[in-house]
C-alpha positions as CSV (number, residue, x, y, z in Angstrom):
1,M,24.6,-4.1,-11.6
2,A,23.9,-7.5,-10.0
3,D,26.1,-10.5,-10.7
4,P,24.2,-12.7,-13.2
5,L,25.6,-15.9,-11.6
6,S,24.4,-14.7,-8.2
7,V,20.9,-13.9,-9.6
8,I,20.7,-17.4,-11.1
9,K,21.9,-19.1,-7.9
10,H,19.4,-17.3,-5.6
11,A,16.4,-17.1,-8.0
12,W,13.4,-19.0,-7.0
13,G,10.2,-20.0,-8.8
14,L,7.1,-21.6,-7.4
15,F,6.8,-24.2,-10.1
16,T,10.5,-24.4,-11.2
17,N,12.2,-25.0,-7.8
18,T,14.2,-28.2,-8.2
19,N,14.7,-28.6,-4.5
20,N,11.0,-29.0,-3.9
21,K,9.3,-31.5,-6.2
22,N,5.9,-30.6,-4.7
23,P,5.6,-26.8,-4.2
24,T,2.3,-27.0,-2.5
25,V,2.2,-27.0,1.3
26,K,-0.3,-29.1,3.2
27,P,-2.6,-26.6,5.0
28,E,-3.8,-27.0,8.6
29,G,-7.2,-26.4,10.0
30,S,-10.7,-26.4,8.4
31,S,-11.2,-25.6,4.8
32,Y,-14.1,-23.7,3.1
33,T,-15.2,-23.1,-0.5
34,I,-15.8,-19.4,0.3
35,S,-14.0,-17.1,2.7
36,P,-15.2,-17.8,6.3
37,T,-14.5,-14.2,7.3
38,R,-16.9,-12.7,4.8
39,P,-19.7,-10.9,6.6
40,R,-23.1,-12.8,6.3
41,F,-26.5,-11.3,6.9
42,T,-28.8,-12.7,9.6
43,R,-32.6,-13.1,9.9
44,G,-33.1,-13.5,6.1
45,N,-31.9,-10.0,5.3
46,E,-29.8,-11.4,2.4
47,R,-33.1,-12.1,0.6
48,T,-34.3,-8.6,0.5
49,I,-33.4,-5.3,-1.2
50,V,-32.3,-3.8,2.1
51,T,-28.9,-5.4,1.5
52,S,-28.2,-2.7,-1.1
53,V,-28.8,-0.1,1.5
54,Y,-26.4,-1.8,4.0
55,N,-23.8,-2.2,1.3
56,R,-24.0,1.4,0.1
57,I,-23.5,2.8,3.6
58,A,-20.7,0.3,4.4
59,I,-18.8,1.1,1.2
60,D,-19.0,4.9,1.8
61,A,-18.0,4.5,5.5
62,S,-15.0,2.4,4.5
63,T,-13.7,5.2,2.3
64,M,-13.0,7.2,5.5
65,D,-9.4,7.3,6.6
66,V,-9.2,6.1,10.2
67,M,-5.8,6.7,11.8
68,H,-3.9,6.6,15.1
69,V,-2.7,10.2,15.4
70,R,-1.0,12.6,17.6
71,L,-2.6,15.9,18.6
72,D,-1.0,19.2,19.5
73,D,-1.6,21.2,22.7
74,E,-4.7,22.7,21.2
75,G,-6.2,19.3,20.4
76,R,-5.6,19.6,16.6
77,F,-4.3,16.9,14.3
78,K,-0.5,17.0,14.2
79,E,0.8,13.8,12.6
80,P,0.0,10.0,12.3
81,I,1.7,7.7,14.8
82,K,3.7,4.8,13.4
83,S,2.3,2.0,15.5
84,N,0.9,-1.5,15.1
85,L,-2.6,-0.1,15.8
86,N,-2.2,2.4,13.0
87,N,-1.0,-0.4,10.7
88,C,-4.3,-2.3,11.5
89,L,-6.3,0.8,10.7
90,T,-4.5,1.8,7.5
91,V,-2.9,-1.3,6.0
92,E,-4.1,-4.7,7.3
93,A,-6.2,-5.6,10.3
94,N,-5.4,-9.3,10.2
95,I,-4.1,-12.0,7.9
96,D,-7.5,-12.2,6.0
97,Q,-8.6,-8.6,5.8
98,T,-7.1,-5.3,4.7
99,S,-8.0,-2.1,6.6
100,R,-10.8,-1.2,4.2
101,S,-12.3,-4.7,4.1
102,F,-12.1,-4.8,7.9
103,M,-14.0,-1.5,8.1
104,L,-16.5,-2.8,5.6
105,D,-17.0,-5.9,7.8
106,I,-17.6,-3.7,10.9
107,V,-20.2,-1.5,9.2
108,I,-22.2,-4.3,7.5
109,S,-22.3,-6.3,10.8
110,L,-23.2,-3.2,12.7
111,L,-26.1,-2.3,10.5
112,D,-27.3,-5.9,10.2
113,E,-27.1,-7.0,13.9
114,G,-27.4,-3.6,15.6
115,C,-24.2,-4.2,17.6
116,V,-20.8,-5.6,16.8
117,A,-17.6,-6.4,18.8
118,V,-14.1,-5.6,17.6
119,V,-11.6,-7.7,19.5
120,P,-7.7,-7.4,19.6
121,V,-6.7,-11.0,18.8
122,K,-3.0,-10.4,18.9
123,T,-1.2,-7.9,21.2
124,T,2.4,-7.3,22.2
125,L,1.6,-7.9,25.9
126,N,-1.1,-9.8,27.8
127,P,-4.1,-7.4,28.2
128,N,-5.0,-9.2,31.5
129,N,-1.7,-8.2,33.1
130,T,-1.2,-4.6,31.8
131,E,-2.9,-1.9,29.9
132,S,0.3,-0.8,28.1
133,Y,0.1,-3.0,25.1
134,D,0.1,-2.4,21.4
135,I,-2.5,-4.1,19.2
136,E,-1.2,-6.1,16.3
137,E,-4.4,-7.7,14.9
138,L,-8.1,-6.9,15.1
139,R,-11.2,-9.0,14.2
140,T,-14.9,-8.4,14.3
141,G,-17.1,-10.7,16.4
142,R,-20.8,-11.4,17.1
143,I,-21.9,-10.8,20.6
144,M,-23.8,-13.9,21.7
145,E,-24.5,-13.1,25.4
146,W,-24.2,-10.1,27.7
147,F,-23.0,-10.1,31.2
148,P,-22.5,-7.1,33.7
149,K,-18.8,-6.8,32.9
150,H,-18.2,-9.4,30.2
151,V,-19.5,-10.4,26.8
152,L,-19.5,-13.8,25.0
153,V,-18.1,-13.1,21.6
154,R,-18.1,-15.5,18.6
155,L,-14.8,-15.0,16.8
156,Y,-13.0,-16.6,13.9
157,N,-9.8,-18.4,14.9
158,D,-7.3,-18.2,12.1
159,E,-5.2,-20.9,13.8
160,T,-7.8,-23.6,13.5
161,G,-10.1,-22.1,10.8
162,M,-13.2,-22.4,13.1
163,Y,-15.4,-20.0,14.9
164,Q,-15.0,-20.0,18.7
165,D,-17.0,-18.5,21.5
166,I,-14.8,-16.6,24.0
167,T,-15.9,-14.6,27.1
168,L,-14.0,-11.3,27.3
169,P,-14.0,-8.3,29.6
170,K,-15.9,-5.3,28.2
171,S,-12.8,-3.2,28.9
172,Q,-10.8,-5.1,26.3
173,V,-13.5,-5.2,23.6
174,A,-14.8,-2.3,21.4
175,I,-18.5,-2.7,21.6
176,I,-20.1,-0.6,18.9
177,E,-23.8,0.0,18.7
178,N,-25.6,1.2,15.6
179,P,-26.6,4.9,16.0
180,L,-29.5,4.2,13.6
181,Y,-30.7,1.3,15.7
182,T,-34.2,2.6,16.3
183,I,-34.7,3.0,12.5
184,M,-33.0,-0.2,11.3
185,N,-32.9,-2.9,14.1
186,E,-35.9,-2.3,16.5
187,P,-38.6,-5.0,16.0
188,N,-41.1,-2.5,14.8
189,S,-38.7,-0.1,13.1
190,T,-39.2,1.1,9.6
191,M,-36.5,-1.2,8.2
192,Q,-38.0,-4.3,9.9
193,R,-41.5,-3.5,8.7
194,L,-40.1,-3.1,5.2
195,I,-38.4,-6.4,5.4
196,H,-41.6,-8.1,6.6
197,K,-43.6,-6.5,3.7
198,L,-41.0,-7.6,1.2
199,S,-41.2,-11.2,2.5
200,L,-45.0,-11.1,2.1
201,L,-44.6,-9.8,-1.4
202,D,-42.2,-12.6,-2.2
203,I,-44.7,-15.2,-0.9
204,I,-47.5,-13.8,-3.1
205,D,-45.2,-13.8,-6.1
206,E,-44.2,-17.5,-5.5
207,E,-47.9,-18.5,-5.2
208,S,-48.8,-16.7,-8.4
209,S,-46.0,-18.3,-10.3
210,S,-46.3,-21.8,-8.8
211,G,-48.0,-23.3,-11.9
212,K,-51.5,-23.7,-10.4
213,M,-54.4,-23.3,-12.7
214,D,-56.8,-22.0,-10.1
215,L,-60.0,-23.2,-11.8
216,I,-63.5,-23.6,-10.5
217,I,-65.7,-26.1,-12.4
218,Q,-69.5,-25.7,-12.2
219,L,-71.1,-29.2,-12.5
220,P,-74.6,-29.6,-13.9
221,Y,-75.9,-31.1,-10.6
222,I,-76.2,-30.0,-7.0
223,I,-73.5,-31.4,-4.6
224,K,-75.2,-32.0,-1.3
225,N,-74.6,-35.6,-0.4
226,D,-71.6,-37.9,-0.3
227,T,-72.4,-39.6,-3.6
228,K,-72.5,-36.3,-5.6
229,R,-69.3,-35.1,-3.8
230,S,-67.5,-38.3,-4.8
231,Q,-68.7,-37.9,-8.4
232,A,-67.5,-34.3,-8.4
233,E,-64.1,-35.4,-7.0
234,E,-63.8,-38.0,-9.7
235,R,-64.6,-35.4,-12.3
236,R,-62.0,-33.1,-11.0
237,K,-59.4,-35.9,-11.1
238,Q,-60.3,-36.7,-14.7
239,I,-59.7,-33.1,-15.8
240,E,-56.4,-33.0,-13.9
241,D,-55.3,-36.2,-15.7
242,Q,-56.3,-34.7,-19.0
243,L,-54.2,-31.6,-18.5
244,R,-51.3,-33.5,-17.0
245,G,-51.2,-36.0,-19.9
246,S,-51.8,-33.5,-22.7
247,R,-48.8,-32.2,-24.6
248,Y,-50.2,-28.7,-24.8
249,G,-52.3,-28.6,-21.7
250,V,-55.7,-29.0,-23.4
251,A,-58.7,-30.8,-21.8
252,Y,-62.4,-31.2,-22.6
253,I,-65.5,-30.8,-20.5
254,D,-69.2,-31.5,-20.9
255,G,-71.4,-28.9,-22.6
256,T,-73.4,-28.4,-19.4
257,E,-70.2,-27.7,-17.3
258,K,-68.7,-24.2,-16.8
259,V,-65.2,-23.3,-15.9
260,T,-64.1,-20.1,-14.1
261,Q,-60.5,-18.9,-14.1
262,L,-59.2,-17.4,-10.8
263,N,-55.5,-16.9,-11.4
264,R,-56.0,-13.3,-12.5
265,S,-54.1,-10.5,-10.7
266,V,-55.8,-9.7,-7.4
267,E,-55.5,-6.1,-6.3
268,N,-53.7,-5.6,-2.9
269,N,-51.9,-2.7,-1.3
270,I,-48.7,-4.5,-0.3
271,L,-46.8,-3.1,-3.2
272,K,-48.0,0.4,-2.2
273,Q,-47.0,-0.2,1.4
274,V,-43.5,-1.3,0.2
275,E,-43.1,1.8,-1.8
276,Y,-44.3,4.0,1.1
277,L,-42.0,2.3,3.6
278,T,-39.0,2.5,1.2
279,N,-39.5,6.2,0.8
280,L,-39.9,6.6,4.5
281,L,-36.8,4.6,5.2
282,Y,-34.8,6.7,2.7
283,S,-36.0,9.9,4.3
284,Q,-35.1,8.7,7.8
285,L,-31.6,7.6,6.7
286,G,-30.9,10.6,4.6
287,L,-30.8,8.6,1.5
288,T,-32.3,9.3,-1.9
289,Q,-32.7,7.2,-5.1
290,T,-30.1,9.4,-6.8
291,I,-27.6,8.4,-4.1
292,M,-28.3,4.7,-4.7
293,D,-27.9,5.0,-8.5
294,G,-24.9,7.4,-8.3
295,T,-26.4,10.5,-9.9
296,A,-26.8,12.6,-6.7
297,D,-25.4,16.1,-6.7
298,E,-22.9,17.5,-4.2
299,N,-25.5,18.9,-1.8
300,A,-27.3,15.6,-1.6
301,M,-24.1,13.7,-1.0
302,N,-22.9,16.0,1.7
303,N,-26.3,15.7,3.4
304,Y,-26.0,11.9,3.2
305,Y,-22.5,11.9,4.5
306,N,-23.4,14.2,7.4
307,R,-26.6,12.4,8.4
308,T,-25.9,8.8,7.7
309,V,-22.2,7.9,7.2
310,E,-20.6,10.3,9.7
311,P,-22.7,9.0,12.8
312,V,-21.7,5.4,12.0
313,V,-18.0,6.1,11.6
314,S,-18.0,8.4,14.6
315,A,-19.5,5.6,16.7
316,I,-16.7,3.3,15.6
317,V,-13.9,5.8,16.1
318,D,-15.2,6.9,19.5
319,E,-15.2,3.4,20.8
320,F,-11.7,2.7,19.4
321,H,-10.5,5.9,21.1
322,R,-12.1,4.8,24.4
323,K,-11.0,1.1,24.5
324,F,-7.8,0.9,22.5
325,L,-6.0,3.9,24.0
326,T,-5.2,4.2,27.7
327,K,-5.8,7.3,29.8
328,T,-2.0,7.9,29.7
329,A,-1.9,7.8,25.9
330,R,-4.9,10.2,25.7
331,T,-3.2,12.7,28.0
332,Q,-0.1,12.4,25.9
333,G,-2.0,13.6,22.8
334,Q,-2.8,10.3,21.2
335,A,-6.2,9.8,19.5
336,I,-8.1,7.8,16.9
337,M,-9.5,10.1,14.2
338,F,-11.1,9.8,10.8
339,F,-10.8,12.0,7.8
340,R,-12.9,12.4,4.7
341,D,-11.7,13.8,1.4
342,P,-14.2,16.5,0.5
343,F,-12.8,17.0,-3.0
344,K,-14.0,13.6,-4.2
345,L,-17.4,15.0,-4.9
346,M,-16.2,18.0,-6.8
347,S,-15.9,18.5,-10.6
348,V,-12.6,19.5,-12.3
349,T,-13.9,23.1,-12.6
350,S,-14.8,23.3,-9.0
351,I,-11.5,21.8,-7.9
352,A,-9.6,24.5,-10.0
353,D,-11.6,27.3,-8.3
354,T,-11.1,25.7,-4.9
355,A,-7.3,25.3,-5.5
356,D,-7.0,29.0,-6.3
357,K,-8.9,30.0,-3.1
358,F,-7.1,27.6,-0.8
359,T,-3.6,28.6,-2.1
360,R,-4.4,32.3,-2.3
361,N,-5.7,32.4,1.2
362,E,-2.7,30.4,2.4
363,L,-4.7,27.4,3.6
364,L,-2.8,24.8,1.5
365,S,0.5,24.9,-0.4
366,S,0.7,24.1,-4.0
367,N,2.3,20.7,-3.3
368,E,-0.3,19.8,-0.8
369,F,-3.0,20.5,-3.4
370,R,-1.1,18.5,-6.0
371,Q,-1.2,15.5,-3.6
372,I,-5.0,15.9,-3.5
373,I,-5.4,15.6,-7.3
374,G,-2.9,12.8,-7.5
375,R,0.1,14.6,-8.9
376,K,3.7,14.3,-7.7
377,P,5.2,17.2,-5.7
378,S,6.9,20.0,-7.6
379,T,10.6,20.6,-7.0
380,D,10.1,24.3,-6.9
381,P,10.8,25.5,-3.4
382,K,7.9,28.0,-3.6
383,A,5.5,25.0,-4.1
384,D,5.9,24.2,-0.4
385,M,5.4,27.7,0.9
386,L,2.1,29.0,2.3
387,L,2.2,32.2,0.2
388,N,-0.2,33.9,-2.1
389,K,1.2,33.3,-5.5
390,N,-0.8,36.2,-7.0
391,I,1.2,38.8,-5.0
392,S,4.9,39.4,-5.5
393,H,7.0,38.9,-2.5
394,A,10.4,40.5,-1.7
395,P,13.4,38.1,-1.7
396,E,13.9,38.9,2.0
397,E,10.5,37.4,2.7
398,L,11.2,34.2,0.9
399,D,14.6,33.9,2.6
400,G,13.0,34.4,6.0
401,Y,10.3,31.9,5.1
402,D,13.0,29.3,4.1
403,K,14.9,29.9,7.3
404,N,11.8,29.5,9.5
405,N,10.8,26.4,7.6
406,Q,14.2,24.9,8.0
407,K,14.2,25.7,11.7
408,N,10.8,24.0,12.1
409,Q,12.1,21.0,10.2
410,N,15.1,20.8,12.5
411,E,13.0,21.1,15.6
412,K,10.7,18.3,14.3
413,S,13.6,16.0,13.6
414,N,15.1,16.7,17.1
415,N,11.8,16.0,18.8
416,K,11.5,12.8,16.8
417,E,14.9,11.6,17.9
418,K,14.1,12.3,21.5
419,E,10.9,10.3,21.3
420,D,12.7,7.4,19.7
421,L,15.3,7.4,22.5
422,E,12.5,7.5,25.1
423,N,10.8,4.5,23.5
424,V,14.1,2.6,23.4
425,K,14.6,3.3,27.1
426,R,11.2,2.1,27.9
């Protein structure tokens, strides 16, 4: 038990610290009322309903687990690597963003702009001098200009709190292009046509709700000369003054005058075109209305993940694998991979049936499946064995399995110690 006097002596409170009368620290750099690193839409996309499509795809893509991993000799996943790059991909990418918010930023910027740059802003060694460096922080940036071997990237500088344009070699920057570019970002693509039609529909709505009366007054005389036109203009102003000065918007006219109301709904096909383009866009993206409102079944969600989300995440991971890992690292079995939990879309009944099939066919152990459903591992040694629990096994089999398992664990620990020694020597 800790000494109470020691606890009192070393305890610290933000508002009760007697050594610091003013607990606040004067910050440096520019200040903002909202987070400057928050992704913002361009070209007016934030004023249309397509932002819900961007946000839906980005949220689903950010649920993928992207990791820096080690592969075995057959190119299969072996184990995650404890590196700064893996920390960026699984914990925090920079001082402002977690790994998930960072992936959300990448996907939203990618879908909105068509191309996004991911830049290592902090590394263990200078990338201009060597390729053997570890990445400590990553940030997304907007590509402002393209050169044959360089790009001009606009990045947020967390030291000054300002955005800064920096020219960087393409070999040091992950340049990710939207695989759905022809559908979403081309000038005449389905998405851009839908955005244009939505803006036209907004203009019509604003005009119809602008408060105009849209009246035509038929006067009892023919307006063909300047005198009659001036009289008609004067009469129009009189009626406007009456309506403006009246409490309830009531005016009077002569018995020989007639009024025609024009602000009735005018039929147009813009709304039908919007509905047609929305359905066409959904079909091209592999989306449905049930996916957007959260009522889609398992087959629809799998189709959506395979046709829409997986190409976007694959484009990101492939570029990370190409730019952030050297050829030596790739030959040593290092890779950037993503994983999706297929059990999130399953019901409790389906999970129970799947658990029985996976454990009975020795694909997953009981403890591995307990991790999937969020339960702590069982202390029973059989829970870690890849054995069919529906078949009785001889004690010799279980002993042999335990010995082989212990041997594999010892080999893994020895290999880990050798790798640690090699890293220390380097």
